[in-house]
Structure formats: structure tokens, C-alpha cells
C-alpha positions as a Markdown table, in Angstrom:
| # | Residue | x | y | z |
|---|---|---|---|---|
| 1 | Met | 13.0 | 56.3 | 45.3 |
| 2 | Thr | 12.7 | 55.0 | 41.7 |
| 3 | Arg | 16.1 | 56.4 | 40.6 |
| 4 | Pro | 18.3 | 54.0 | 42.6 |
| 5 | Arg | 16.2 | 51.1 | 41.5 |
| 6 | His | 16.5 | 52.2 | 37.9 |
| 7 | Arg | 20.2 | 52.6 | 38.3 |
| 8 | Ser | 20.5 | 49.2 | 39.9 |
| 9 | Val | 18.7 | 47.5 | 37.1 |
| 10 | Ser | 20.8 | 49.4 | 34.5 |
| 11 | His | 24.0 | 48.6 | 36.3 |
| 12 | Thr | 23.0 | 44.9 | 36.4 |
| 13 | Arg | 22.3 | 44.9 | 32.7 |
| 14 | Asp | 25.7 | 46.6 | 32.0 |
| 15 | Leu | 27.4 | 44.0 | 34.3 |
| 16 | Trp | 26.1 | 41.1 | 32.2 |
| 17 | Ser | 26.4 | 42.8 | 28.8 |
| 18 | Asp | 30.2 | 43.4 | 28.8 |
| 19 | Val | 32.8 | 40.8 | 27.7 |
| 20 | Leu | 33.2 | 39.3 | 31.1 |
| 21 | Gly | 29.5 | 39.0 | 31.5 |
| 22 | Arg | 29.0 | 37.3 | 28.2 |
| 23 | Ala | 31.9 | 34.9 | 29.0 |
| 24 | Ala | 30.2 | 34.1 | 32.4 |
| 25 | Thr | 26.9 | 33.5 | 30.6 |
| 26 | Arg | 28.6 | 31.1 | 28.2 |
| 27 | Ala | 30.4 | 29.4 | 31.0 |
| 28 | Leu | 27.2 | 28.9 | 32.9 |
| 29 | Gln | 25.5 | 27.5 | 29.8 |
| 30 | Gly | 28.4 | 25.1 | 29.3 |
| 31 | Leu | 28.2 | 23.9 | 32.9 |
| 32 | Val | 24.5 | 23.3 | 32.5 |
| 33 | Leu | 25.1 | 21.3 | 29.3 |
| 34 | Leu | 27.9 | 19.4 | 30.9 |
| 35 | Ala | 25.8 | 18.5 | 33.9 |
| 36 | Ala | 23.0 | 17.3 | 31.6 |
| 37 | Thr | 25.5 | 15.2 | 29.6 |
| 38 | Val | 26.8 | 13.6 | 32.8 |
| 39 | Val | 23.3 | 12.8 | 33.9 |
| 40 | Val | 22.4 | 11.2 | 30.6 |
| 41 | Val | 25.6 | 9.2 | 30.4 |
| 42 | Tyr | 25.2 | 8.0 | 34.0 |
| 43 | Gly | 21.6 | 6.9 | 33.2 |
| 44 | Leu | 22.8 | 5.1 | 30.0 |
| 45 | Ile | 25.5 | 3.3 | 32.0 |
| 46 | Gln | 22.9 | 2.2 | 34.6 |
| 47 | Leu | 20.8 | 0.8 | 31.8 |
| 48 | Lys | 23.6 | -0.7 | 29.8 |
| 49 | Leu | 22.0 | -4.1 | 29.8 |
| 50 | Val | 19.3 | -2.5 | 27.5 |
| 51 | Val | 21.3 | 0.2 | 25.8 |
| 52 | Ile | 24.2 | -2.0 | 24.6 |
| 53 | Pro | 21.9 | -4.6 | 23.0 |
| 54 | Leu | 19.9 | -1.8 | 21.4 |
| 55 | Met | 23.0 | -0.3 | 19.9 |
| 56 | Ile | 24.3 | -3.6 | 18.7 |
| 57 | Ser | 20.9 | -4.4 | 17.1 |
| 58 | Leu | 20.8 | -1.0 | 15.4 |
| 59 | Ile | 24.3 | -1.5 | 13.9 |
| 60 | Leu | 23.4 | -5.1 | 12.7 |
| 61 | Ala | 20.1 | -3.9 | 11.3 |
| 62 | Ala | 21.9 | -1.1 | 9.4 |
| 63 | Ala | 24.3 | -3.7 | 7.9 |
| 64 | Leu | 21.5 | -6.2 | 7.1 |
| 65 | Asn | 18.9 | -3.8 | 5.8 |
| 66 | Pro | 20.2 | -3.9 | 2.2 |
| 67 | Val | 19.8 | -7.7 | 2.2 |
| 68 | Val | 16.1 | -7.4 | 3.2 |
| 69 | Ala | 15.6 | -4.6 | 0.6 |
| 70 | Phe | 17.2 | -6.8 | -2.1 |
| 71 | Leu | 15.0 | -9.8 | -1.4 |
| 72 | Arg | 11.9 | -7.6 | -1.4 |
| 73 | Arg | 12.9 | -6.1 | -4.8 |
| 74 | Arg | 13.2 | -9.7 | -6.1 |
| 75 | Gly | 9.5 | -10.3 | -5.2 |
| 76 | Val | 10.0 | -12.1 | -1.8 |
| 77 | Pro | 7.2 | -11.1 | 0.6 |
| 78 | Gly | 8.3 | -8.7 | 3.3 |
| 79 | Ala | 7.8 | -11.1 | 6.3 |
| 80 | Leu | 9.6 | -13.9 | 4.5 |
| 81 | Ala | 12.5 | -11.7 | 3.4 |
| 82 | Thr | 12.9 | -10.5 | 7.1 |
| 83 | Trp | 12.9 | -14.1 | 8.4 |
| 84 | Ile | 15.4 | -15.3 | 5.8 |
| 85 | Thr | 17.8 | -12.4 | 6.6 |
| 86 | Phe | 17.3 | -12.8 | 10.3 |
| 87 | Leu | 17.8 | -16.6 | 10.5 |
| 88 | Ala | 20.8 | -16.3 | 8.1 |
| 89 | Ala | 22.3 | -13.6 | 10.4 |
| 90 | Ile | 21.7 | -15.8 | 13.5 |
| 91 | Val | 23.3 | -18.8 | 11.8 |
| 92 | Val | 26.3 | -16.9 | 10.5 |
| 93 | Leu | 27.0 | -14.9 | 13.7 |
| 94 | Gly | 26.4 | -18.0 | 15.9 |
| 95 | Gly | 28.8 | -20.0 | 13.8 |
| 96 | Val | 31.4 | -17.3 | 13.9 |
| 97 | Val | 31.2 | -16.9 | 17.6 |
| 98 | Thr | 31.3 | -20.6 | 18.3 |
| 99 | Gly | 34.2 | -21.1 | 16.0 |
| 100 | Val | 36.1 | -18.2 | 17.6 |
| 101 | Val | 35.5 | -19.5 | 21.1 |
| 102 | Phe | 36.6 | -23.0 | 20.3 |
| 103 | Ala | 39.6 | -21.9 | 18.2 |
| 104 | Val | 40.9 | -19.6 | 20.9 |
| 105 | Arg | 39.9 | -21.6 | 24.0 |
| 106 | Asn | 41.6 | -24.8 | 23.0 |
| 107 | Glu | 45.0 | -23.0 | 22.6 |
| 108 | Trp | 44.5 | -20.0 | 24.9 |
| 109 | Asp | 46.9 | -21.3 | 27.6 |
| 110 | Glu | 49.7 | -22.0 | 25.1 |
| 111 | Leu | 49.1 | -18.6 | 23.5 |
| 112 | Val | 49.5 | -16.8 | 26.8 |
| 113 | Val | 52.6 | -18.8 | 27.7 |
| 114 | Ser | 54.2 | -18.0 | 24.3 |
| 115 | Ala | 53.4 | -14.3 | 24.5 |
| 116 | Val | 54.8 | -14.0 | 28.1 |
| 117 | Gly | 57.9 | -15.9 | 26.9 |
| 118 | Gly | 58.2 | -13.4 | 24.1 |
| 119 | Leu | 58.2 | -10.6 | 26.6 |
| 120 | Asp | 61.0 | -12.3 | 28.5 |
| 121 | Arg | 63.1 | -12.6 | 25.4 |
| 122 | Leu | 62.4 | -9.0 | 24.5 |
| 123 | Arg | 63.4 | -7.9 | 28.0 |
| 124 | Glu | 66.7 | -9.8 | 27.7 |
| 125 | Phe | 67.4 | -8.2 | 24.4 |
| 126 | Val | 66.7 | -4.7 | 25.7 |
| 127 | Val | 68.8 | -5.2 | 28.9 |
| 128 | Ala | 71.8 | -6.6 | 26.9 |
| 129 | Gly | 71.4 | -3.9 | 24.2 |
| 130 | Pro | 73.6 | -0.7 | 23.8 |
| 131 | Ile | 71.0 | 1.5 | 25.6 |
| 132 | Pro | 71.3 | 1.3 | 29.4 |
| 133 | Val | 67.9 | 0.3 | 30.8 |
| 134 | Gly | 67.1 | -0.6 | 34.4 |
| 135 | Gln | 66.5 | -4.3 | 34.7 |
| 136 | Gln | 64.4 | -4.0 | 37.8 |
| 137 | Gly | 61.9 | -1.8 | 36.1 |
| 138 | Leu | 61.6 | -4.2 | 33.2 |
| 139 | Asp | 61.2 | -7.1 | 35.5 |
| 140 | Asp | 58.4 | -5.4 | 37.4 |
| 141 | Ala | 56.6 | -4.6 | 34.1 |
| 142 | Val | 57.0 | -8.1 | 32.7 |
| 143 | Thr | 55.8 | -9.6 | 36.0 |
| 144 | Ala | 52.7 | -7.3 | 36.0 |
| 145 | Val | 51.9 | -8.3 | 32.5 |
| 146 | Arg | 52.4 | -12.0 | 33.2 |
| 147 | Asp | 50.3 | -11.9 | 36.3 |
| 148 | Tyr | 47.5 | -10.1 | 34.5 |
| 149 | Ala | 47.6 | -12.3 | 31.4 |
| 150 | Thr | 47.6 | -15.6 | 33.4 |
| 151 | Ser | 44.8 | -14.5 | 35.7 |
| 152 | Pro | 41.4 | -16.2 | 35.3 |
| 153 | Gly | 39.7 | -12.9 | 34.9 |
| 154 | Phe | 41.7 | -11.9 | 31.9 |
| 155 | Gly | 40.6 | -14.9 | 29.8 |
| 156 | Ala | 36.9 | -14.4 | 30.7 |
| 157 | Gly | 37.1 | -10.7 | 30.0 |
| 158 | Ala | 38.8 | -11.2 | 26.7 |
| 159 | Leu | 36.4 | -13.8 | 25.4 |
| 160 | Leu | 33.1 | -12.5 | 26.8 |
| 161 | Gly | 33.5 | -8.8 | 27.6 |
| 162 | Ile | 30.8 | -9.1 | 30.3 |
| 163 | Ser | 31.5 | -10.7 | 33.7 |
| 164 | Ala | 28.1 | -12.3 | 34.4 |
| 165 | Ala | 26.9 | -15.1 | 32.2 |
| 166 | Thr | 23.3 | -14.1 | 32.8 |
| 167 | Gln | 23.9 | -10.7 | 31.4 |
| 168 | Val | 25.4 | -12.3 | 28.3 |
| 169 | Ile | 22.4 | -14.5 | 27.8 |
| 170 | Thr | 19.9 | -11.7 | 28.4 |
| 171 | Gly | 21.8 | -9.4 | 26.1 |
| 172 | Thr | 21.9 | -12.0 | 23.4 |
| 173 | Val | 18.2 | -12.6 | 23.6 |
| 174 | Leu | 17.5 | -8.8 | 23.5 |
| 175 | Val | 19.8 | -8.4 | 20.5 |
| 176 | Ala | 17.9 | -11.1 | 18.6 |
| 177 | Val | 14.5 | -9.8 | 19.4 |
| 178 | Ile | 15.3 | -6.1 | 18.8 |
| 179 | Leu | 17.1 | -7.0 | 15.5 |
| 180 | Tyr | 14.1 | -8.8 | 14.2 |
| 181 | Phe | 11.8 | -5.9 | 14.9 |
| 182 | Phe | 14.3 | -3.4 | 13.4 |
| 183 | Leu | 14.4 | -5.5 | 10.2 |
| 184 | Gln | 10.7 | -6.1 | 10.0 |
| 185 | Asp | 9.3 | -2.7 | 11.1 |
| 186 | Gly | 12.3 | -0.3 | 11.2 |
| 187 | Ala | 10.7 | 2.2 | 8.8 |
| 188 | Arg | 7.3 | 2.1 | 10.7 |
| 189 | Ile | 9.0 | 2.5 | 14.0 |
| 190 | Trp | 10.9 | 5.5 | 12.8 |
| 191 | Ala | 7.7 | 7.0 | 11.2 |
| 192 | Phe | 5.9 | 6.5 | 14.5 |
| 193 | Phe | 8.4 | 8.8 | 16.2 |
| 194 | Leu | 8.3 | 11.4 | 13.4 |
| 195 | His | 4.6 | 11.8 | 12.7 |
| 196 | Arg | 4.4 | 14.7 | 15.1 |
| 197 | Phe | 7.1 | 16.8 | 13.3 |
| 198 | His | 6.7 | 19.0 | 10.3 |
| 199 | Gly | 8.7 | 21.3 | 8.0 |
| 200 | Glu | 12.4 | 21.7 | 8.4 |
| 201 | Thr | 12.6 | 19.7 | 11.6 |
| 202 | Leu | 11.0 | 16.7 | 9.8 |
| 203 | Thr | 13.4 | 17.1 | 6.9 |
| 204 | Lys | 16.4 | 17.0 | 9.2 |
| 205 | Leu | 15.1 | 14.1 | 11.2 |
| 206 | Leu | 14.5 | 12.1 | 7.9 |
| 207 | Ala | 18.0 | 13.0 | 6.8 |
| 208 | Ser | 19.3 | 11.9 | 10.2 |
| 209 | Gly | 17.7 | 8.5 | 10.0 |
| 210 | Val | 19.0 | 7.9 | 6.5 |
| 211 | Thr | 22.5 | 9.1 | 7.4 |
| 212 | Thr | 22.6 | 6.9 | 10.5 |
| 213 | Leu | 21.7 | 3.8 | 8.5 |
| 214 | His | 24.2 | 4.7 | 5.8 |
| 215 | Val | 27.1 | 5.4 | 8.2 |
| 216 | Leu | 26.5 | 2.3 | 10.5 |
| 217 | Gly | 25.9 | -0.1 | 7.6 |
| 218 | Gly | 28.9 | 1.1 | 5.7 |
| 219 | Tyr | 31.1 | 1.0 | 8.8 |
| 220 | Val | 30.1 | -2.6 | 9.7 |
| 221 | Arg | 30.5 | -4.0 | 6.2 |
| 222 | Gly | 33.6 | -2.1 | 5.4 |
| 223 | Thr | 35.3 | -2.9 | 8.8 |
| 224 | Ala | 34.4 | -6.6 | 8.3 |
| 225 | Val | 36.1 | -6.6 | 4.8 |
| 226 | Val | 39.2 | -4.8 | 6.1 |
| 227 | Ala | 39.5 | -7.0 | 9.2 |
| 228 | Leu | 39.1 | -10.1 | 7.1 |
| 229 | Leu | 41.8 | -9.0 | 4.7 |
| 230 | Glu | 44.2 | -8.2 | 7.7 |
| 231 | Ala | 43.5 | -11.6 | 9.2 |
| 232 | Val | 44.1 | -13.4 | 6.0 |
| 233 | Val | 47.4 | -11.6 | 5.1 |
| 234 | Ile | 48.9 | -11.9 | 8.6 |
| 235 | Gly | 47.5 | -15.5 | 9.1 |
| 236 | Val | 49.0 | -16.6 | 5.8 |
| 237 | Thr | 52.3 | -15.0 | 6.8 |
| 238 | Leu | 52.3 | -16.9 | 10.1 |
| 239 | Val | 51.6 | -20.1 | 8.3 |
| 240 | Val | 54.3 | -19.6 | 5.7 |
| 241 | Leu | 56.8 | -18.7 | 8.4 |
| 242 | Arg | 55.7 | -21.8 | 10.4 |
| 243 | Val | 54.7 | -19.8 | 13.5 |
| 244 | Pro | 52.7 | -21.9 | 15.9 |
| 245 | Leu | 49.1 | -20.9 | 16.9 |
| 246 | Ala | 48.5 | -19.3 | 13.5 |
| 247 | Leu | 44.8 | -20.0 | 13.5 |
| 248 | Pro | 43.9 | -18.5 | 16.9 |
| 249 | Leu | 46.1 | -15.5 | 16.2 |
| 250 | Ala | 44.4 | -14.9 | 12.8 |
| 251 | Val | 41.0 | -15.2 | 14.5 |
| 252 | Leu | 42.1 | -12.6 | 17.2 |
| 253 | Ile | 43.4 | -10.3 | 14.5 |
| 254 | Phe | 40.0 | -10.4 | 12.7 |
| 255 | Leu | 38.3 | -9.5 | 15.9 |
| 256 | Gly | 40.8 | -6.8 | 16.7 |
| 257 | Gly | 40.1 | -5.3 | 13.3 |
| 258 | Phe | 36.7 | -4.1 | 14.7 |
| 259 | Val | 38.7 | -1.8 | 17.1 |
| 260 | Pro | 40.3 | 0.6 | 14.6 |
| 261 | Ile | 44.0 | 1.6 | 14.8 |
| 262 | Val | 44.9 | -0.3 | 17.9 |
| 263 | Gly | 43.1 | -3.6 | 17.7 |
| 264 | Ala | 44.9 | -5.4 | 14.9 |
| 265 | Ala | 48.2 | -3.8 | 15.9 |
| 266 | Leu | 48.0 | -5.1 | 19.5 |
| 267 | Ile | 47.2 | -8.7 | 18.3 |
| 268 | Gly | 49.9 | -8.4 | 15.7 |
| 269 | Ala | 52.3 | -7.6 | 18.5 |
| 270 | Val | 51.2 | -10.7 | 20.3 |
| 271 | Ala | 51.9 | -12.7 | 17.1 |
| 272 | Ala | 55.4 | -11.2 | 17.0 |
| 273 | Leu | 56.0 | -12.2 | 20.6 |
| 274 | Val | 54.9 | -15.8 | 19.8 |
| 275 | Ala | 57.2 | -15.8 | 16.7 |
| 276 | Leu | 60.1 | -14.5 | 18.8 |
| 277 | Val | 59.8 | -17.5 | 21.2 |
| 278 | Ala | 59.1 | -20.2 | 18.6 |
| 279 | Asn | 61.2 | -19.0 | 15.6 |
| 280 | Gly | 63.7 | -16.5 | 16.7 |
| 281 | Pro | 64.2 | -12.7 | 16.3 |
| 282 | Val | 64.5 | -12.8 | 12.4 |
| 283 | Val | 61.0 | -14.3 | 12.0 |
| 284 | Ala | 59.6 | -12.0 | 14.7 |
| 285 | Leu | 61.0 | -9.0 | 12.8 |
| 286 | Val | 59.4 | -10.2 | 9.6 |
| 287 | Val | 56.0 | -10.6 | 11.4 |
| 288 | Val | 56.4 | -7.0 | 12.8 |
| 289 | Ala | 57.2 | -5.7 | 9.3 |
| 290 | Val | 54.1 | -7.4 | 7.8 |
| 291 | Val | 51.9 | -6.1 | 10.7 |
| 292 | Val | 53.2 | -2.5 | 10.2 |
| 293 | Ala | 52.8 | -2.7 | 6.5 |
| 294 | Ile | 49.2 | -4.0 | 6.6 |
| 295 | Asn | 48.3 | -1.4 | 9.2 |
| 296 | Gln | 49.7 | 1.3 | 7.0 |
| 297 | Leu | 47.8 | -0.1 | 4.0 |
| 298 | Asp | 44.7 | -0.3 | 6.1 |
| 299 | Gly | 44.9 | 3.3 | 7.3 |
| 300 | Arg | 45.9 | 5.0 | 4.1 |
| 301 | Val | 44.3 | 2.9 | 1.4 |
| 302 | Leu | 41.7 | 0.3 | 2.5 |
| 303 | Gln | 39.7 | 2.4 | 5.0 |
| 304 | Pro | 39.4 | 5.4 | 2.8 |
| 305 | Met | 38.5 | 3.2 | -0.2 |
| 306 | Val | 36.2 | 0.6 | 1.5 |
| 307 | Leu | 34.7 | 2.7 | 4.4 |
| 308 | Gly | 34.5 | 5.9 | 2.4 |
| 309 | Arg | 32.4 | 8.5 | 4.3 |
| 310 | Ala | 31.3 | 6.0 | 6.9 |
| 311 | Leu | 34.4 | 6.8 | 8.9 |
| 312 | Ser | 35.5 | 10.3 | 8.1 |
| 313 | Leu | 37.1 | 10.9 | 11.5 |
| 314 | His | 40.6 | 12.0 | 12.4 |
| 315 | Pro | 42.7 | 9.3 | 14.0 |
| 316 | Leu | 43.0 | 11.4 | 17.2 |
| 317 | Val | 39.2 | 11.5 | 17.4 |
| 318 | Val | 39.1 | 7.7 | 16.9 |
| 319 | Leu | 41.6 | 7.1 | 19.7 |
| 320 | Leu | 39.7 | 9.4 | 22.1 |
| 321 | Ala | 36.5 | 7.6 | 21.3 |
| 322 | Leu | 38.1 | 4.3 | 21.9 |
| 323 | Ala | 39.5 | 5.5 | 25.2 |
| 324 | Gly | 36.1 | 6.9 | 26.3 |
| 325 | Gly | 34.2 | 3.8 | 25.2 |
| 326 | Gly | 36.6 | 1.5 | 27.0 |
| 327 | Ile | 36.4 | 3.5 | 30.2 |
| 328 | Leu | 32.6 | 3.6 | 30.2 |
| 329 | Ser | 31.9 | 0.0 | 29.1 |
| 330 | Gly | 35.0 | -2.1 | 28.6 |
| 331 | Ile | 35.7 | -4.0 | 25.3 |
| 332 | Val | 32.1 | -3.6 | 24.1 |
| 333 | Gly | 32.2 | 0.1 | 24.6 |
| 334 | Ala | 35.5 | 0.4 | 22.7 |
| 335 | Val | 33.9 | -1.5 | 19.8 |
| 336 | Leu | 30.8 | 0.6 | 19.7 |
| 337 | Ala | 32.4 | 3.9 | 20.4 |
| 338 | Val | 33.8 | 4.5 | 16.9 |
| 339 | Pro | 30.7 | 3.9 | 14.8 |
| 340 | Leu | 28.6 | 5.9 | 17.2 |
| 341 | Thr | 31.1 | 8.8 | 17.1 |
| 342 | Ala | 31.0 | 8.7 | 13.3 |
| 343 | Val | 27.2 | 8.8 | 13.4 |
| 344 | Gly | 27.3 | 11.7 | 15.9 |
| 345 | Trp | 29.6 | 13.7 | 13.7 |
| 346 | Ala | 27.4 | 13.1 | 10.7 |
| 347 | Leu | 24.4 | 14.2 | 12.6 |
| 348 | Val | 26.2 | 17.4 | 13.8 |
| 349 | Gln | 26.8 | 18.3 | 10.1 |
| 350 | Ile | 23.1 | 17.9 | 9.4 |
| 351 | Trp | 21.7 | 19.9 | 12.4 |
| 352 | Leu | 24.2 | 22.7 | 12.5 |
| 353 | Pro | 23.5 | 25.3 | 9.8 |
| 354 | Ala | 25.9 | 25.1 | 6.8 |
| 355 | Pro | 27.8 | 28.2 | 5.7 |
| 356 | Gly | 25.3 | 30.5 | 3.9 |
| 357 | Gly | 22.3 | 28.8 | 5.5 |
| 358 | Ala | 22.1 | 26.1 | 2.8 |
| 359 | Gly | 20.4 | 23.6 | 5.1 |
| 360 | Pro | 21.9 | 20.2 | 5.8 |
| 361 | Ala | 25.6 | 19.7 | 5.1 |
| 362 | Ala | 26.7 | 18.6 | 1.8 |
| 363 | Gly | 27.2 | 14.9 | 1.3 |
| 364 | Ser | 24.3 | 13.8 | 3.4 |
| 365 | Ala | 22.0 | 11.3 | 1.7 |
| 366 | Pro | 18.6 | 12.7 | 0.6 |
| 367 | Pro | 15.7 | 11.6 | 2.9 |
| 368 | Pro | 13.5 | 9.0 | 1.3 |
| 369 | Ala | 9.7 | 8.9 | 1.7 |
| 370 | Val | 8.8 | 7.5 | 5.1 |
| 371 | Pro | 5.7 | 5.3 | 5.2 |
| 372 | Pro | 2.8 | 6.7 | 7.3 |
| 373 | Pro | 2.6 | 5.5 | 10.9 |
| 374 | Pro | 0.1 | 2.7 | 11.5 |
| 375 | Ala | -3.4 | 3.8 | 12.1 |
| 376 | Pro | -4.4 | 3.9 | 15.8 |
| 377 | Arg | -6.6 | 1.2 | 17.0 |
| 378 | Pro | -10.1 | 2.3 | 18.1 |
| 379 | Ala | -10.3 | 2.9 | 21.8 |
| 380 | Gly | -13.2 | 2.7 | 24.1 |
| 381 | Arg | -13.7 | 6.4 | 24.0 |
| 382 | Pro | -12.5 | 9.1 | 21.6 |
| 383 | Thr | -9.2 | 10.7 | 22.4 |
| 384 | Arg | -8.8 | 14.5 | 22.6 |
| 385 | Thr | -6.4 | 16.0 | 20.1 |
């Protein structure tokens, strides 16, 4: 009676040990990981009112942390250095957002009308050109773009990114509060989460924290420099060519610079459409040439030089990250997707074993000493360890 059972167990082991069995095991593991990822992503989407401010605060804290460290090295007390940096960031960001809103809102209707008029001119040129193109299809496409661009929801979505004003206010308050605590006690908060870990795991977690701050801070500062340069070059070109609405277009180009590859190019296309209506095809072609040239300079020279290792991602990965972030959380998701993807790739290089078992991947910053976590407050009764 024992032989059949032994043969059955042996047969089962052989069934899962061959090539097909190992492939089925890997497929089952992949399905489990995919299901877990879907559950985590779904939970994050449901909590996006907390998750998005947390991510924005982390990115801003990574960009502002060198300022706090500089002030502390100059002898400014820690709390005062944090307040100076925090209030300066609030004033600068608030002024930029206010200026952007007023600059774009006052001339938004005229900008939309000019862009739609440029589409009409472009359609007439294509229909009258040497390549036969169906006019009905172009009319339908232009009508769809016109209806979407002139709809009330488009303006609100382009300026705010979140439909409900209460969510905007709540998110802004959360960003300010979380940013302050990250600037004041970021190291202690991270140390509190790490005090249970030891050995190689602690080393990798320390390297992960340093790498995250390095990548996020470098990305924000570098992207701001590149976006400002693009906005200045294209804006000056529009002013020299006497294209109307140069200021709001330059502001939109600066904001579009925070969406790599496609952001500034799309706003540059809008600028070309406005130039086509107001100044004719020659000026529009000049604007297109400048936009293409600055985008090529951006991708091949400025980003590698300014961003460095903060954005060592292939353009295809960037595009896929932008698409995924836009699907999950609209404009805000598209803006956050690229830096978070860059951080994820940097962390993968730390946690996956390097060739030859050399530990963390080369190029990662060495982990600094982390301050000990705050001593626990005495409780009413002793806790069991």
C-alpha cells in the first residue's frame, strides 16, 4: 500500500521539477506579485489625497535639504534654519503659483482661440497640399480639439490638476505641514524606522535613503534649471518675433519642462500655432525650429550635464512612466512619475546583488551616519522587549 503513495509523491515531484513545472512555478509567482502590486496601487490611488502631498513634500524636502544644511554649517540654529528655509520656500512657491495663475488666466481665452485658429490654418495647408488628405477626417479632428480646448473643464484641469477645490486646499496644507517636519526632523524620522534593522539590511536601507534624497533633489533642481532655460530661450524668441501672448506661453513652457520629453514640446507646438495665426507660416516655422533645437539641446546636452545621474533613464522608460502616471493620477501623476521611476531604478541597483557579489551597485552614495532615534518616553509600566 505504501508503494503507490511513494510513486505518487515521486511523480508529483518530477512533474514540478522539469522545465514546464519550473515555468509554471515562476508564472504562479509572477501572478502573485502582480496581484500584490495591483492591490498596493489600488490602495495608493484610494489614498491619493495623502499619498500625493507626501510625495510632493518628499521631493521638495530633498531639493531644499542642502539649504538647511548650509545654514546649519554657517552656525544658524537648527530650528531657525528650518524656519528660514521653510518660509522662503512657501513665499517663492506661492509667488510663482500666483504669478502663473494670473499670467495665464488673464489671457487664457485668447490663447485658446489663437491655438484653435492655428489648427484651422494648419488644416487648410494640409488639405491644399500635394498629399491627398481627407478633409472630413481633419474637420472632425479639429472640431474635437476645439470642443475640448474651449470646454470649462479643460481650463480647470490645466490650471489646477484636481477637480475639487477642497482637495486642493487640503493637499496644500498637508504639503506644507509634511514639508516642515521633513526639513526639521527628516533624519530622526528615517532613523526611527531603521533602528530595528542591523547588518547588511541596515547598510542597504541607509544607502537607499541617501540615494533617494540625491536623486530627487538633483532631479528637481536640475529640471528647474533646464525648464527655466527653455522658457527664457523660447520666450525671448517669441518676443523678438513679436508673437502675441509671449509671457503666458513662456510660463507654460516653464511648467511643461517638469514633464520631460513631451511637456515643453507640446507647449512649443501651441506657441507655433499662435505664431501661425498672428504672424504667418514663416514665423511659425522659425518658432518650430527653435523649439526643436532647444529640445534637442535639452535631451542631448543639458539633461546629461545638469541632471547627471539623477535621471539615468532611457527615453522609452520616461515615456512609459509619463503614460502610467497620467493614467493613474492625471497631470500630477505625470509630473511625479519620472522622479519616482528614477528613484525606483536607483533602489533596484542597490538591493539587487551586483555582479560578483560586491554589494550595492557602483555609483551609489555612501550612507552617512544616521542619528540615533529619540529615546522613548517613560510609560506607566515597563514594556516587554
